[in-house]
N, C-alpha and C positions, 0 to 999 in steps of 0.2 A: 659225412665223416671224411670222405676222400678230399672234398673241397677244402674242409677245415685244415687237414694235414698239409695240403698243397700251399695254402695261404701261409701257414707257419714256416714251411720250407722256403718259400719266396722271401719272407721277411728276414729269416736267418741269413740267407745268401746276401741280401742287400746290406744288412747291418755288418756282416763280417767284412765286406769290402771296405766300408767306411772306417771300421775299427782298426783294420790292419794299416791303412794309410796313416791314421792318427798316431798309432803306436810306433810305427817305423820312423815317423818324424822325430820322436824323442830319441830313438836309437841313433839316428844320424847325427843329431845335435850333440849327444853325449860322446859319440865317437870323435867328433870334431873338437870338443872342449877338453877331452882327455886323451893322453897318448897311450893309455893302457890297451892291450890287446886281449881279447877273450875268445870264447867259442863262437863259431859262425852261426850256431843254432840258438834260438830262443823259444821258450814256451810261455804261455800266459793264458789269462782269462780276461774277459771284458764284459761290460754291460753297455748296451747301446739303446738310446731312446731317440725316436725321430717322429716328427710330424710329417704328414703328407698333404699336398694341396688338392688331391682328388676329393670329390664330394663324398661324404659319409664313409671315408676311408679312415679307420681307427688308427690312432698313434699306438706304437708298441714299445715295450721295454723288454729286451731279450738278452740273456747271458749267452756268451759264445766262447769256445776255446780258440787259442791262437798258436800257430806254429810258423816261425819265421826263420829264413836262412839268408845270411849275408856273406857272400863269398868275395873273392877279389874283384870280380866283375859281374858275376851273375848273382842276382838278388831275387828271392822268392818271398813275397809278403802275402801269405794266405793265398787268395785267388789271383794275385797280381805277380807279374814278373818283369824285371828290367835287366838290361845288359849294358854296362858302361862301355862305350866305344871310344871315348876321347876324354882325357882328364888332365888338361893343362892347368896346373895351379889350383885355384879355387873353383874352376869351372868343370862341370861334368855333363857330357852329352850322352844320352842313353836311348836305346831302343825300348819300347814299351809294349807289353802284351797285357791287356786289361779287359776282364769280363764286364759287360754292361748289364747290371742288375736293375734295370728299369722295367716298366710295364705293369700289367695286371691280368687277372683272370676275370671272366664274366661274373663269377660269384663273389668277387671282392667287395662290390658295392652295388646297390640298386641302380646307380647311374650307368652301369655297364650292361644292363640287361639288353640282350639282343645284339651285342657287339662282339666282334671277334677278339680273342685274347691278343694281347701285345706281349711278345716274348723277349727273352734274354738274347744277347748276342756276345760276340767276342770282337774287341777292337784292338787295333795295332797302330803304332805310330812312333813318335820320337819326342824327346823333351830335352831341355837344357836347364841346368840348375847352376846358380852362382852363389857361393857362400863365403863372402868376405867377412871374416870375424864373426860377429853375432848376427849379422844380417843373413837372410835367405831369400833369394829371388828365384822364381822358376817360371818357365813357359813350356807348354806341351800341346800337342795336337794328336788326336787319334781318330781313326776312321773304321767304320763297320767292316769287318773282314768276311762276314757270313752272309751279307746281303739281306739281313733282317729288316733294318730300317734304312740302309744305304746312305747314311749321313755321316757327319763328323762332329767332334767337339774340340774346342780349343780353350785353354785356360791360362791365366797369368796370375801369379800370387806373390806377395811379399810379406815377410814377417821379421820380427826382431826379438832376440832372446835377451831377457833381463834377469841377471842373477839376483836372488833375494835370499841370502843365507843358503840353506840346503835345498831351496825350491827355485825353479826357474819359471819365469812368466814369459809367455810368447804371444803378444798381440799380432794380428795379421789382417790383411785385406786381400781381396782377390776379385776376379771377374771371370765368368765362364760364358762362352758363346756356344749355343747348340744350333746346328744348321736347320734349314727348312725341313729337310727329310726327317731328321730326328724329331723335331717338335711335332710335325704333322703325324708321324707314326704313333707317338705316345700321347699326344693331346688333341689330335684331330678327330673328326667324325666324318665318315664317308657318306655319300648320298644314300647308300643302301642301309646305313646304320641310323639315319636321321629318324627321330620320333618327335612327338609333341613334347615340348620342353627340352629337347635335345636336337637342335638344328644341325645341319651339315656345317662343318667348320674345317677350313684348310689354312692353318696359320703359316706364317713365315718363320725365319730364324729368331731366336730369343737370346738376349744378353742378360745374364743373371749375376749381379754383384753380391758379394758376401763379406762379412766381417767375422772375425773369430778371436777367441782368447783361450790359451791353453796354460795349464799349470802342470809341471812335472818334476819329479824328484827321484833320486836313487837311494834315499835314506830310509825307505820302508821295506822290510822283508828281504833285503839283499837283491832287489830287482828294480825295475823302472816302473813307476806309477805315473799315469797321465790322465788328466781330466781336460777335455776340450769342449767348448761351446761354440757352435757355428750358426750364425743367422744369415739366411739367404733370402734375397728379394728377387722374385721371378719377374721377367719381362712381361709386357702386356699380351704378347702372343700366347703365353701360357696362362696368365691370370684371367684372360678373357675367354678361355675355352669353356664350353658348356659342361665339361667334365670336372672342372675345378671350382672351388669356392673360397680360395685364399690366394694371396699374392706373396706371402711370406711363410717361412718355416724355420723352426729351431731344431738343431740336432745336438745331442749330448752324448759324448763318448767317454767312458771311464775304463781304463785298462791297467793291468799289471802283468809284467813279464820279466823273466830272468833267463840268463844263459844256462845251457846245460851241456 
């Protein structure tokens, strides 16, 4: 019973992080396209579905609440926080504090039997976003602050907002690099954990490209509604792990939020 509750809590944390990022993307775009000012606080609800590349690790669909604050420089997006330090024109440079909701517990799948749990951490770093018109370009880098996996992640993304009546369509592409320490911690197998059918595995860093498409509108219920589909292809360092059985995953985020 305890393991089942822990698995549900783990899934909620991971999905809240993804949902907040997707919802805030819409808030930022609507703020740019409209000169209207509103409350810095938003509340909302969302439903997130995600596949996982770990073996026998079930996909989940979970509803979650959302609370978001957008101040002049400080922004709180559920479990995320950013602070804008430099904003010349269409460029924003920010400090980032980001929880890392990766990992697993031994009871999550038979493939983890006899393995140590891989835990959460907190990462910090910096990012730069450039928003000329309807384009959005961003790069960021974050590093483990708690020494859990002692690695880092970097990402670069680009998207373009297309108005279609009361709905906006935003196709995007991106690529994420996860360092050797990150990939080894979450997808590696130590010599002590090696078993028949699960050999020791010490991977290098992984480059993971993604494509996405989002649809969002402010014409429903007086708030912002967003649907985003994201397809990620994992590098061979992850897909070749004895802990995984897939090289691609699909994430679906649906959210509604409004200011209060």
